[in-house]
Structure formats: structure tokens, C-alpha cells
N, C-alpha and C positions, 0 to 999 in steps of 0.2 A: 624775693625776700632774702633777708640776711640769713646766714648759716646759724644752726642751732648752737647755743652756748655749750661750753664744756660741761659734761656730766660729773666731772671729778671734783667740782667745787660746790659750795653752798649747801642747799638743802638736799641735793642728790646723794651726798656722801653717806647719809644715815641709812639708806636703803640698799647699799651695795651688797652686804652679805645675803640678804633674802633674795635679791635679784640674781646673784651669782648662783645661788642654790637652785632657784627655779630654772635658770637657763641651763645649769648642768643637768638637772633632771630631764628637762625637755631635750637636751642633746642626747642623753643616754637612751631615751625611749624613742625619739622621732628622727634623729639625724641618720641620714643614709650616705652611701658612698657618692651618690650622684650630687648631693649638696656640696660635698668637699671638692669634687671635680669641677663643678661649675662655680666655684668661689671667684668672684670678680676681683678680689683684692689680692690674689695670689701673684707672686713675682714671676718673671720670665724664666728663671731657673727652676721653678717648681713644676716640672712636667709631670712628676708623680707625687705622692703624699709625703711631703717633707714636714716634719714637725720640729719645731725649734725648742731648745732647752733653756731659752732666755728667761722664761717665766718659771721660776721655781716654786711660786706660790701655789700653782696648780697641783694638787695632790695626784699622785699616780693611782690610777684605779686598782682596786684589789680584785684579784681573780679567786674564785672558788678553788679549793684544793682538788686536785684530780683524784680520780678513783685509785684506791690502794691497789687494786688488781690491775696491773697494766695490761693493755691490750697487746696481743702478739705482735711483735715488730715495732712497737711505739716506745721510744726512749726520750721524748720531748719533755723539757722542763722549763720552769719559769725564767731562770737566768738566760735561757736561749732567746727570749723575746726582748731582752734589754737593748740590743742594737736597733731593733725595730722601733721600740718605744722612743729611744733617743733621737731617731731620725725623724719621727713624725711629731715630736713634742712642740716644735716651733710653729709649724702650720696649724697644729691643733689649737695652740694658745691664741694665735692670730684670728683664727675662725671663731673661737669662743668670745673674744673681745668684740668682733663685729656683730655677733648674734646679740650680745648684751647691749651694745649701742643701739641696735635696731629696736630692741624691746623698749628701751628707755625713750626713744623718739616716739614710738607708737603711744606710750603712756602720756608723754607730754602733749602730743597732739590731741589725745583724748581729753586731757585736763583743759587744754585751751579751748577746745570745742565746748566743753561743759561751761567754762567761764563765759564764752560768747553767748551761749544759750541762756545763762543766767542773766547776762546784761539785757538780752532781747526780752526776757520775761519782765524785767524791771521797768524798762523803757517801752512805751507803746510803739507799735510798728509804724505808726503814722509819721514819726519823726525820722525813720530810716528810709522813707521813700525817696526815689531819685528826683521826683518833681516836687519836693516839699518846698513851698514858698509861702511865707505869711501874707504876701501881697494878695494871693489868690483869696477871694472871699470865702469860699467853701472851706478851704483849709484853715483859715483864721477862725472861723466859727467853730470848726471841730476842735481846735487847739485851745481857744480862749472863748468860752461861751459868754462871760460877763453877765451872769444872771443877778448876782448880788455882790456886795463888797466882800462878804465872808468867802464866798465861793472864789472870788477873784484872788483873794489872799491865799487861799488853799491852792489855787492853781499855780501861783507863782512859787509856792513852796515845793510843789511837785516838780516844777520845772528846774528848780535848784537841785533837788535830789537827783533828778535824771542827769543833769550835768555832772554832778559829783560821781555818780556811778560810772558814767562813760569815762571821765577823767581817771578814775581809779583803775579801770580795766586797761586803759591805754598805758598808764604808768607800769602796770604789771607786764604788759606785753613788751614795752621798751626794756624793762629791767631783764627780761628773760633773754633778749637778743643783744645786750650790750657787749658781752664778751666777744661775740663773733664780729661785731662792728669794729671793735678796736683791733682785733687780729687782722681784719681786712685792710684797715687804715695802715697798719704797720707794713704789711706786704706791699701796699701801693707806694710807700715811701721808699722801700728797698728797690722796687722796679724803677722808680724815677732816677735813683742814683745810678743804676746800671745803664739806663739809657744815656745819661749824660757822659758816663765813661765811654760807651760805645761811640758816641758822636765825636769825642776827642780823638779817638783812635782813627776814625775815618778821616778826620781833618789832617792828621799826620800822614796818612797813606796817600792822600791827594797831593800833598806838598812833595812827597818823595817821588810820586809818578811824574809830577810836573818837571822836577829836576831831571829825572831820566829822559823825559821826552825832549827837553830843550837840549841837553848835552849829547844824547846818543842817536835818537831816531829822527830828529828834525829834518836833516838834510835828505835822508832816504825817503821820508814821507813826501817831501816836496818834489823829489824826482817822480815819485809815483803819481802825485796829483797832476804833474805836468804831462806825463804819459796818458793819463786818463783824459785830460783836456784835449790833447792832440788827437786821441782816438775819436772823441766826440766831434771835434771839428771835421775830421775826415769823414765820419758818418753823415754829418750835416751837409758836407760838400757832395757826397754820393747821392744823398736824398734830393739835393737840388738838381743834380744831373738827371736823376730819375724823373723828377717833376718836369724838367725841360723836355726829356725824351717823350714822356707821356703826353705833354702838351703838343709837341710836334707830330706825334703819332695821331692824335685826335684831328689835327688839321689835315694831315694827309689822308685820314680816313674819309673825311668829308669830301675831299677832292676825288678820291677813288670811287666813292659812291656816286658822286655827280657824274663821272665819266663812265660809269657802268663796268668798271674794272672789278668784277666780283671776286676773282681769285686773290688779287692783291688786297682788296679790302678785307677779305676773310683772314689772310695772313696777319694783317695789322690787328684785327679783332682778336685773333688768337693770342698774339703777344701781350696785348693789353689785358686780356682775360687771365693770362697766366700770372701777370703781376698782381692783378686783383685777388686771385686765389691765394697768393702767397702773402708774406708779412710785410713786403716792401712798402706798400701804400696804406698800411693800416694806420688809422688815426689821422690821416691828412683830410682836413675839412674841405680843402679846395677840390678834392676829387669825389665828393660825396654823391654827385650825379653822373659819374662816369658809367656806372652799370646801366643806368637808364639810357644814356646816350648810345652805349654799345647795343642794347636791345632794339633802339630805334633804327640804328644803322643795319643791324641784322634783319629786321623786318623789311627794310627797304631792299636789301640785297635779295631776300627771299622773294619779294614781289617781282624784281627784275628777272631773277632766274625762272620763276614760275611762268611769267609772261613769255619769255623766250622759249621755254620748253613747250608751252601751248602752241605757240606760233609755228614751231618747227613740226610738232606732232600732228596737229589737226588742221590748222587754218590754210594749209597749202594744197588741199584736196578740192577746193572749190572749182578750179579750172578743169579737173578731170570729170566732175559731175556735168558741167556745162557741155563739154565735148561729147559725153555719152548721150545726153538727151538731144543734142543737135544731130548726132548721127541717126538716132531713131526717128526724129521728126522729119528729116529730109528723105527717108526711105519711102518710096512710092508704094511698093507692095509689101505685104506682110508675109514673110516666109515661115511657115510652120516648122520647117526642117532646119532653119538657120541656127547655127550655134554661136553663142556669144564669145566675146574675147575675154580671156582670163587676164585680169589686171595684176601684174607682178612687176616688182622693181628689178632692174639688172644689177650686176655686181658693182658697177661704178656708183649708181644711185644709193645702193645699200651702204657702201663704204663712206660715201659723202654724208649720209644720214647719221652714221655712227660718229664720224668725226665732228659733226655739228652738235650732236647731243652730249658728247663726252664732256666738255667743260662744264656744262650746265648740270649734268648728273652729278659730277664730282662735287660742284658747289652745294647742291641740295643735299648730297650725302653728308658733307661736313657740317651743315646746319641741322641735320636730322629732320629735314622737312620733306624729303622725298616721298615717304609714305603719304603724308598729307597732300602733297601736290599730285600724287598719283590718284588719290580719291577724288580730287577736284578734276583731274584729267578724265577719270571715269565718268563723272557726271557730265562734263562738257562734251566727251565723246558721244555719250548716249543722246544728249540733246541735239548734237550736230547730226547724228545718224537719223534721228526722227525727222529733223528739218529737211535734210537732203531727200529722204524718201517722199516726203510730202511735196516738196518743190518738184521733184521729178514726175510724180503722179499728175500734178496740176499742169505742168508743161506738156505732157504727152496727151492728157485728155483734151487739150485744145485742138490737137490734130486728130486723134483717134475717135473723138466723139463726133466728128462730122462725117465719118464713114458710115455707109448704110449697114443695117443689121440684116441677119438672115430672116427669111420669111417665117421660120419656125417660132420666132419670138414675137408675141403679140405686143400691141402697143400698151396694154395694161401692165406689162412687166417692167416697162422702162421707169415708171414712178418718177416723173420729172416734176420738180417743184418750180413752177412757172410764176408763182405769186410775186416773187421779188425780181422778176425779169431775168434770172438766170438760175440754172439747176444747181442743186447742192452737189458736193463732191461725192457723196454716197449714191445719189440717184444717177449721176453721170457715170459712175463705175458700173452700176446695175444696167445701164442702157448700152454698155459695150457689147459687141458680139463676142463669142468665145475666142475667135482668132485675134481680135484686137486686144482682148484681156490677156491672152497669153503673150502678145507682144509687149504689153505694158509690164507684165511680170518680168519679162526678159530684161527690159530696161532697168527696172528696180533692182534686179539680180546684179546687174553689172555696176550699178551705183553702190549697192551694198559691198560688192567685192572690192571696189576701189577703196572705200573707207576701211574695210576690214584688212586689206592688204597693207595699207598705211599703218593701222594699228598693230598689225602683226609684225611688221618691220620694226616699229618702235619697241615692241615687246622684246623681240630678239636682240635689238641693239642694247637694251637695258641689261638683259641676261648676259650678253657678251661682255658688257662693261663690268659687271659684278663678279662673274664666274670664269671668264675665259680670256683674261688678259695676260697670260703667261708670256713672258718675253716682250711685252709691249712697253713702250717708253713711259706710259702712264700707269703701269701696274703698281708701282710704289705709292703713287699719289692716290690711287683708288683705294689701296689697303689702308693707307693713313686716314683717308676720308671716312671709310667705313668705321674704323676704330673711333675717330672723333665723333662721328654721327651716333654710334652706339653708346658712347659715354654721355653724350649730351641728351640722348633720349632717355637713358636711365636716370640721369640727374633730374630731368624734368618730371619723370614718373615718380621719383622719390619725393620731389618737392610737392607735387600735388597729391601724393599718397600719404601713407601713415608714417608718423615719426618713428614708431617702433620698428617698422621694416627698415627704415634708414639706419637705425642703430645696429640692427642685426647685420645689415649688409656692410657697415663700416667695420664691424668686428671680423666678419668673414674675410674681407678684403685684405686685412692685415696678414692673414695666413696664406692665402692663394690668390694673389693679384693677377698672376699670368693666366691661370685657369679661368678666373672671372672675366677678364678682358676677352679671352677667346670666345667664351660662351656668349657674352654680350654681342660681340661682333657677328657671331653665327646667327643669333636670334634676330639681330637687326637686318642682316641680309635676307633671312627667311621672310621677315615682315615685308621688306621691299618687293621681293619676288612674288609674294602672295598678292599684294596690292596690284602689281603689274599684271598678273594673270587675271585678277578680278575685273580690271579695266576692259580688257578684250572680251572677256565673257559678258560683261555688262553691255558692251556694244552688240554683240551677237544676240543677246536676249532682247535688246531693244528692237533689232531688226526683225527678230522672230515675232515680236509683239505687233509691229506694224504690218508685216506680211499676213499674220493671222487676222488682223483687223480688216485688211483688204479683202481676204477671203471671206470673212464673216459678213461683210457688206453684201456679197453676192450669194449668201447661203440659200436664199429662196430660189435662185436661178440654177445653181449647179446640179441639183438632183434631176432637173428636166432635160439636161444636155444629153446628147448622144455619147455612147461609150468612149469613142475616140476623142471627142472634144473634152470629156471630163479627164480622160487619161493624159491629154496634153497638159492640163492644169495640174493634175496629180503628180505627173512625172517632173515638171519643172519645179514644183514645190519640193519634191523629194531631193532633187539635185541641190536646190537652195539649202535644205536642212543639212544634207551631207557636207556641202562646202563650208557652211558656217560653223557646224559642230566640229569640223576638223581644225578650224582656225581657233575657235573658242575653247576647245578641249573638254566640253561638257554637253550633255544632251539637252536639247530644247524641248522641254515637256509641253509648254503652252502650244507651240505651233504644231507639235505632233498630235496633241489632243484635238486641235481644230481640224487638222487634216483628216484624222481618224473619224471624227464626228461627221464631216461632210461626206467622206467615203461611205460611211454607214447609211447616212441619209439618202445618198445616191443609190445604194443597193436596195434600200427599203422602197424608195419610189419606183425604181425599175421593176422591182419584184411585184409591187402592187399593180403597176400597169400591165405587167405580163399576166398576172392572175386574172385581172379583169378581161384582158384580151383573150385568154384561154377560155374563160367562161362563155364569152360572146361567141367565139368560134365553134365551141362544142354545141352550143345551143342552135347554131345555124347549120351544123354539119348534117348532110344527107346520106353520109356513109356510102358514097359512090366512089369507086376506084378512079384514080387520076394518074397520069404519067408523071414520073418523078423528074423534075428539071435537073439539069447538069449541076447547078449550083449546089443542090442538096447532096448529090453524090460526092461533090468535091468537099463538102463539109465533113461528111462521114469519113471519107478517105483521109482527109488531112488530120482529122482529130483522132481516129481510132485505129487506122491501118498503118502497118509498116510499109517500107518500100517494096519488099518482096511480095507482100500480099497485094499491093497495088498493081504490080506487073502481072500477077496471076489474074487479078480481076479484069484487067484489059483484055485478056484472051477469052474470058468466060462470058463477058457482057456481049449482047447482040450488037449488030452493026448499027442499029438505030440509036444506041447510047454511045455518045462520044466519050472516049476515055479521059479521065480527069488527069490533069497535070499535077505532079506532087508539089510544084512551086506555087500552086494557086492557094491564095489565103483569102479569108473573108475580110476584105478591107471595107472601108466606109462606103466606096462606090459600089462594091459588090453587095453590101447590105441593102442598099437602095434598090438595086436591080432585083435582088431576091424578093424584097417586100412587094415591089410592083408585080413580079411574076406570081407571087402568092395571091394577090388580090385578083389577078386574072383567073387563076386556078379556082379560087372560091366562087367566082362569078360563073364560070362554066360548069362547075360541079352542081350548081343549083338546078340546071336543066337536065341533069342526068339522073336516071333512076334505074334500079335493078328490078327484075320481075319478082313479085311476091310469091311465096310458096303457098299455094292454095290447094284446096282438095281437088279441084279440077286440074288434073295434070296436063291435059291437052292445052288449056288455056295458058298455063305457065310455060309450057314448051313453046307455044307460039309467040309469047311475048319476049322470051329470053333468047331463043336460039338465033333469030334473025340479027339481033344486035351483036351477039357474040361472033356470028359469022362475018358481019360486015365490018368489024373493026380489027385492026392489027393488034398484035400482042402488045400489052402496055409495057412501059419502062418501069423497071423495078428499082428498088433501093437495095444495093448490095452491101453486105457487111461480112467480112471474112469469107468471101466466096458464096454466100448464101443470099438469094434475092427475096425481098419482101414486098408484097403488094401494099400500097400506101393509100391513105385518104388525106384530105386536106388538113385535118387537125393533127395527124401524125407528123406531116412535114412541119407544121408550125412548132410542134413540140421539139423536133430535131433543131430547128432554128433557135428556139429559146434555150435549149441545153447547150448549144455551141456558144451562145452569148454568155451564158453563166460560166462556162469553162474559160472563155476568154477573159471575163471579168475576174475569175479566180486567179488566173495567171498574172493579170495586170495589178491586182490588188491582193498581194499575198498576205498582208497583215490582217485582212478580213476573210480569209479562206474559210474559217469555220462558219461565219455568217452566210457565205455563199452556199456552203454545203446544206445549211439549214433551209435556205430558200429553194435549193434544187429539190430537196425532199419534199417540201410543201407543194412545189409544181407537180412532181410525179404523183403525190398523193391526190391532188386535185384532179389530174388527168385520169387517173385510175378510177377514182370514186365516181366522177361524173360520167365517164364512159360506161361504167357498170350501170349507172341509173338510166342512161339513155338507150343502151342496147339490150342488156338483159332485163332491165326494168321496164323496157318499152317506153321510156320517157320521150324518145325522139318522135313518137307518133303525135304527141301533144305539142312539142316544141318546134320540131322541124316540119311537121305536116306529113310525115310518112303514113302511108295507109296500113302497112304492117311491117313487122320485123322479119325479114326473110333470112334464109341460110346464107345468102350472099352477104348481108349485112354482118351476120355473125362471124363469117369467115374473115371478112376485112378487119372487123374489130379484133379478132384473134391474131391476125397478122401484125396489126399495130402493137398490140399488147406484147406479142412474142418478140417483136423487134426491140421494144423498149426494155423488156426483161433481159434480152441478150446483151444490150449495151450498158446496163446498169453496173456490172462489174468493171467494165472499161471506164466508165464515168467515175466510178469510186477511186479507181487507181490513179486517174489523172488529178481529181480533186484533192486527194489525200496527200499528194506530193508536197502541198503547201501548209497542210494543217499541222499545228503544233502536236507534239506527242501526248501532251496532257489532255487534249480534247478528242483524240482519235477514238478512244474506247467507246464513248457515248455515241459519237457520230456513226461509227461502224454498225452499232446496233440498230440505229435508225435507218440506215440505208439498207442493211439486211432485212429488216422488217418490211420496207417498202418492196424490195424484190420478191420477198415471199408473198406479199399481197398480189403482185402482178402474176406470179405463177398460179396462185389460186384462182385469180380471175380467168386466166387462160384455160385452166382445167374446167372451170364452170361453163365457159363458152362451149368447149368440146362436149361437156355433159349435156348442154342445152341442145346441141345439134343431134346428139343421140336421143334425147327425149323427144325431139320433133319427129324423128323417124319412128319412134315407138308409138307415138300418139297417131300418126298416120296409118300405121299398121293396124292398131286397135280399131280405128274407125272403119277400115275395110273388112276386118274380121267380123264386125257386128252385122254386116250384110251378107256374110257367107251362108248362113242357113237358108235364106230365101233362094240363093242361087242353087243350092244343092237340091231344093224341092223342085225347082224347074228341071234339073237333071233327071229326076225320077219320073217326071210326067212327059216330057218331050222326047222325041226321038233324037238320035245323035246325028244331026245333019251338019253341024258347024264343026269344022276341023281346027279352029283356032282355040287358044286358051280362053278361059272365061274373062269377064271384065274384071273380076277380082285380081286374077294373076297379072293381067296386063297393066292395071292401074298401079298395083304395088311395085311392079318391076320398073314401070316408067318413072315413078317418084324416086325409087332408089337410084336409078340411072341418072336422073336429073341431079340429085344430091351428089352423086359421084363426080359428075362433070364439074359441078360448082366447086366442090372442095378440091379436086385434083388440080383445077386451074389456080386456085387461091392458096391452099395450104401446102405445107411441105409434106413429103412423102411419108415420113415417120408419123406425122400427126394424122394424116389421112388413114394410115393403116391402123393406128390406135382407135380411131373413131369407128371405122368399119369392122374392126374386130368385135366391138360391142354390138354393132348392128347385126352381124352374122350370128352372134350368140342368141340374141333374143328372137331373131327371125326363126332360127331352128327350133327354139323352145316353144315359142307362141304358135307358129303355124302347125308344127307337128301335134301340139296339144289340141289345137282347134279341129284339125282333120281327124284326130282319133275320136273325137266326140260326135262326129257327123253320122247320120243314119243313111248308109248306102245300101239301097234295096235292090238295085238293078245293076246289071253288068255295064250298061252304057254309062250310068252315073260313075261307076268305078273307073271306066275308061277316061271319062272326062276329068275325074279327080287326078288320075295318073298323069293326064296331059298337063293340068295346071301345076302339079308338083314338079314335073320335069322342067316346065317353063321357069318356075321360081328357083329351082336348083341351078339352072343354067345362069340365072342372074346372080345368085349367091357365088357361083364359081368365078364370075367375072369381077367380083368386088375385090379391091386391094386389101391385102391382109399379109401378116407376117407368119401365117400358119405354115407349118412344115408337113402337113398331112397330104396324102395322095389318094384321091383327088383333093385339090385345095378347098379349104373351108368345109371340110367334112364335119357332120354334126347330127343332131337328132333327127332332122328331117330325112337324112339318108338312111338312118336306121329304120325310120318309119316306112320308107319306100321298100327297103329290103325285107321288111317283115310282112307288109300287106300286098306288095306287088312283086313278089319273087319271080313268077312265071313271066310276067311282062318284061321284067328286067333282063331275064335270061334270053328272051326272044329278041 
């Protein structure tokens, strides 16, 4: 809209005084300092309140007179404010005018709005709608209803009035804005004149500049233009030379790639890549495909380098595999003690391998493809290892499968699949004898060693190239290749990675390029070395997996093998694990787990068979003493005795027992002989029986004495100079314990399992022996008529021997047991030893109880004998039947125990026998009714006979006479005179 007309003319002049007064009042009451400071019309120099004195029409405000009584220290007067009033008069006047103008504008706007409202009230709103068109039927009907002629005339009149009202208001609005329009028109004319004047001056300046340019700087500018043109031509010439060079380089690159000159091709690629990375070739459309061509050439070079690396590293070991299998195939006999040849390259072959690998490794380092190629090499090496093992097994099975197996393996264990006309690989492996299988494992071992030796040399060659080339002619080339490879690898990583990381790295490289390059090279070298080590470990792991698979095929057979046969397989597997782990640098958990599980299965199966065998032998045991064969004395001597004890033992043993040689060990042949000897012993022992201890002492004496007189002294089993009488089951127990100790020494990793099995065997033997002897179970199982003192004494000897060797067994077994398991196992072994001690003591108590029961039986018939003494005359000078019977049975027990038990044990037993003999007999005699002198004589005769027997019994008593007791006191009290006579 046009600006408002001036308020100083026309109708606005009449209202000036009133408006001035109202504005002045409003300013007096409402104006604040903030309004003055925020005045938009203030000049640039009005930083503070500046009042102009140009308007003298504004009266100076009057101030109220001050108080007549001045305040202390105040001397300010009205004239003192005149400088201030004069300084702010001009800004105040200007501000007053602005306020007045604003008020007038607001009043005019209000008047205009009132006029517009009045116009809208006069004219209906229908005519002011934006979509008002009489062509529209509804609009025409609303505006012109045409009901009658009179109404039509009235409507026309109204329309005329509406038009006049609108025109009147438009005229008023135009008149209000006419002054502003003409003022704007004048300003526009002035602006046009100034523009024309400016264009004339510009034209004059251009003519002046043209004259100066032609007369002063024309020649200099021409020289400059010629120099620029010359520089551009030289640049174009250089660019054409560069294009020619790049074109020739691309042609040369093709020839180098075709001739497999990888080093030269990589040099050309580096040069072209350097040009592409710079600005020299930027914008050349002819070279838009050069990067793709370089990438294709690099891929071709990488393929060549990778193929040559694989050929040198892997594919030259096929001849070694064939030579190894051929040597094993032509061998006629299988030597269990034969040692394989360790496959190892000499210094010349190692140097040759390094020289052949050096250019290809450098090339792969430059292209940053060596880690990827090493990963491919790892997979190829693993597959080649598996294939070589499989081929070697198949080749050897053709020869070894035709050899006969041992008779121990039944035909059912071969599991031959004959449906397809040929057996499967697994069944053919199961059908091999243990010796043939070990022979096959040795061949596989050598094949694996050949491949791992080659892989190890390749690994060492790569490490030598990367880390130990100081002073070598190729040291600089390798360092440069590592740097290029590190940069290329990082560039590829950034291209495939995040853009943000790329930006951060670019910022960092500007600050420390040297440090970053060194770090990248070090990381790249570490990546290559890691992949190099992973390749060898993967090959070792593949070999472990194949070996474990071969062992797993025969898992049902290995637990049934003899100990030495299983140890052959176990030992060669351990050698294989040690050798491969040394090359691979890591532990092979899979094969160790397989070997451990098969060893545990072997121990479990052998233990179950021993337990079953021990139960059967104990059930068939007749508890008859047998001669100890030399093999068992050798077992005890070699396992538990030192060399000095062995020499002493040779002097103490009788001439019938051949001294054992310290060098003798229980071999597989010795084990077979011992088992045959044991079978013979068990057969002979079935026909031997000892005389039962019955009430009829005469019958017992007649049955036992002739046999004891007719046979020579038996061979004993000596341990630390002490001999032990043995029965069949005791020798079998010694044999089993020796096998367990040998197993413990051969399988140290399962020592705790072996200790558990030994404890179970000892528990079974102790428990079952107690049931058969003390519990009289042998009478039902073995067919014994009774359990005699001889049986008890022999059982005591076997139990005592076992109890004596348990600490030695514990010492030997616990040499291999881990410290973490020793505590619990020691408690178990000590508990078993305590059980054996209690068992032995119970047997001794049983022997004492038998004698006590026999004494009580005879004492019950003593009153009848005493009655006969009172009736009959003393014609018999011998002791009574009671005295003879009891002394005879005691003498028989003495002979049996002295021949079987040790002296200390016999003394301990008879010390108890003497004690209850004294107490029981003296008490029985004290209650007898002796009415005649001859009865008293006969009692004295019996007491003397019994005391003579007691005096002869072995005892550790220090009394004089020996075995003094209550019966002696009874004699001294009742037969004092007879004793003195």
C-alpha cells in the first residue's frame, strides 16, 4: 500500500492542539526511559539521551519549587539543570513527533476501518464474495429474484445505491493516499535521473580504461598470454608423453603376465598405480578402464604366485609317501621293536626350499595376498594330509589284511562286510591283528611326519624371510614388500569398511605418517606369521583327527587286548602326539581324548575280567597250601624288594627255592607261562585237602600226621625276608596286583583310575575270603566238609601277606597319581588296609574261639570222670581221657599254627589260649567233689599233665616257670604236699 498522507495538511490541522496535549499527557504519565532508549528513529550519534533545541514551540516543563528547608548538604537549583535540558530537548522533540504521528495513524486506521464496516453494512455480503458470478443460477436468483416489475425496479435502484456507496468509499480512500503517491512519483523521477548520470560516468571510465589498455599494458599482456600458451603446450606435450608411457606400460604388463614374470609385472603395476593415485591421469577418458585392467592383471599374478607356492610347498611330497608305503609293503616280517625313520630335510634342501619360495613370498607380500594364500594353503595342506593317510592305509591293508590273526581273536570280531564282494575299510582295520595294526600305525606315522616336516620347513622358510633376512641381498626387497602389502591391506580394509574410519585415519596420517606405516607393517607381518602357524597346526590337527578315527574304528577290540599289545598301540600313539604337537606348537585335544577314553575302556574291561576271574577262583578255592612257583617269587622280588633285600633273600630261602634274578621281569611270554602254571596249580589243589578239626582227636591226628610227614616243606613266598604260606587265590591276587602296577606305570595318565581298581580288587578279595572262611561259605561253594584250623591259618597267611604289601603297593602306585587326587585315594587305601588287619585279627580270634569251644566240650564230661575216680580203685597210672584229649588237641593246634603262622602270631594266639586254660580248668577243678585220696591223686596226675602241656605252648610270657597262671596256684593250694614230695 501507499504511504499515509501527510498529517500537516487538510482536515488534520484542526486537531493538532488537542492531539499534542493528549500526547504530552500520555508522555508525562506513561513514558519511561526504556522507550527513549529503544527509539528506532534515533541517530547514530545519539548513544545517550540527546535532546534537540530546534523545536522551541515545546514548552519547558515546570518543576515544583523545592522545600524551603534545604536538606543537609544539598545546594542543587533549577538553573543547574539547564545544560541537561538543552542537551535532551532535540531527542525529546523528535520522540514527541513520532509519538504524535503514531497516534494519528492509529486514528486514521480506525476511521478507515469504520468506513469499510459502514460500506459492508450498506452493501450485502453476497456481492463481496470471491466466487460472485451472475452466470451462476443460484447467485442470479439471490441477487435478482424478478418477482414483479415493481420489485425489479426497486432491485435496480438498490444496485445503483450499492454502486454509488462503493464508489464513494473508493474515492475517499484514493483521496487519503494521493499525497503519498505523488511524493513517491517524485522520488522515482529523481532516482531515474541519478541512474542516467551514473551510466554516463561509467561510459567515460570504460573509454579511459580502453585508452590506457591500448597505450600502456597491451604489449605486456600479449607477452603474458604467449607465456601462458607456451606453458599449456608444454603441459599438453608432457601429458601426451605420459599417455604414451602408460600405453607402453600396459602393453609391457600384458607381456610380463603372459611370461609369468611376476616381479617385473608388479613393478609396472606399482608405477601405473602411482600415476593413477596422483593427478597426472585425472580427467583422461582414454584411461577410464586402467584400474580394472590393473586389477585383472594383479589377480592373474596372484593366481600364478599362489599356484607356484602350492606346488613348491605341498605337491612335491607324493614321492615320499609312495616310498614309505613301498618299504612297509615289501617288509616280510613285522618287527615290534623296529623304529621308524624320521623324515627331515638336510641343509642343502632347506636352503633350496628357501631360495625357491623367496620370490613368490615377496610377490604375495607386495599384493597383500600372502595371508589369504596361507589360508588356502592351510585348507589344501589339511586335505592333502587326510588323503595321504587314507591312501597309505588302503595300500597297507592290501598286504597286512592277508596275514593271519592271532587265535585270541574270534571270527565274530572281524566284522567283514562281504555283501559287496569286498570288506569296508573299517572292517578291514578291525580284522587286523595287534601287530599288523601297530605296523600300519608306524607307516601312517612316517607319512604324517613326511608331510609335517615339509610343512614345518615351509613355515620356517616364511619366518626366515619375514624376520631373519638381516644382511641378505633380498632384505630391502622384503621390507619394501611388507610395507606395500601393509598399505594395500589397510586400503582394502578401509574401502570395504566404514567411511568414518577412513576419514579418521586420513586425519591421523597427516600427523604421524611414519608411526602409522611402522604399525601397519608390524601388524601385517604378525597377521602373516599367525596364518603361517595356523597352517601347520591345522595339518597336525587333521592328522590327529585321522589317527583318532583309525583308533576309534578298533575301539571294541582294544579293551580285549593283552597289556603289552595295548601298550604298543598306546606308546606309538603317544609318540605320534608328542612329535606332531612339537611341530604344530599346540596340544591335540581330540586325539588325547580318544586315547584317554580307550585307555580307560581298557582298564575298565581288564578290571571287570579280573573281578570275574577272582570271584570264580575264590569260589573254587579249597584252601589247601601249594608250593609257590619261582615266577611269583620273581614278581614279588622285582616289584617290592630292593637289591640288598634280594641278596639277603637268596641266603635265607631253602635250596629247593631257586633264587630269583633281579633282571627277570614279567614279560608277555612270562605271563603266559605263569598263567599255565597257575592253571596246573589250581587243578592239583582240588585233590588236596587238610584234615578237619574234629572232636575225635585221634582221627584228626591219623588223617593229618601221615600227610605232613610224607611231604617235604612247601615253598614259601618271601617278602622282606619273611616267608608266607600261600594258596591258589593268593597267588592269583599277587599276579593281578603286579599287572595293575605294570598298568599304572605304563598308563600314568590314568593312575588314579588304576588305584581305584586296585582298591576294588582288594576289597573283593578281603570280603569274599571272609565270607568263605570265617563265614564257612566254602562248605557250600567248594564242597569242604568243615573249616579247619589249617584253613584259617592259611587264610590268615594270605591276608597277612596282602596287608604287609599294601603300603608298598600304595607307595608304587602313588608315584604317578596327581597331588590333587592323592588325599582321597590315600584314605581309601588306608581303609582297605585297616579292613585286612581287622580280618586277620578276627581269624586269630576264631582260632582262639575254636580252642575255647573244644575245652568247654571236654569240661562238660569232667564230672562223670570224677565220679568214676571215687568208685574205682587207682589201677591206671595214665592221665584221664579228659587230660589226654585236651592236650592232644592243643598239641595238634600248636603243630598246625607253628608250621603255618609266624612266631609272633602264634605267641599272641596261645597267650590267649593259656589264659583261658588256666581260668577255665582251675575253676572247673575247684568245683569238683573229691571224696577219696585216690581221686585226689588222679586229679593231681591230670593237672600235672595239663600243666606240662601248657608249659610247652609258645608264649611271650616272662614268668618262671613259663606260662604260670591260676592252675599253678590251684595246684599249690590243694596239692602242696604232693608238690613238695
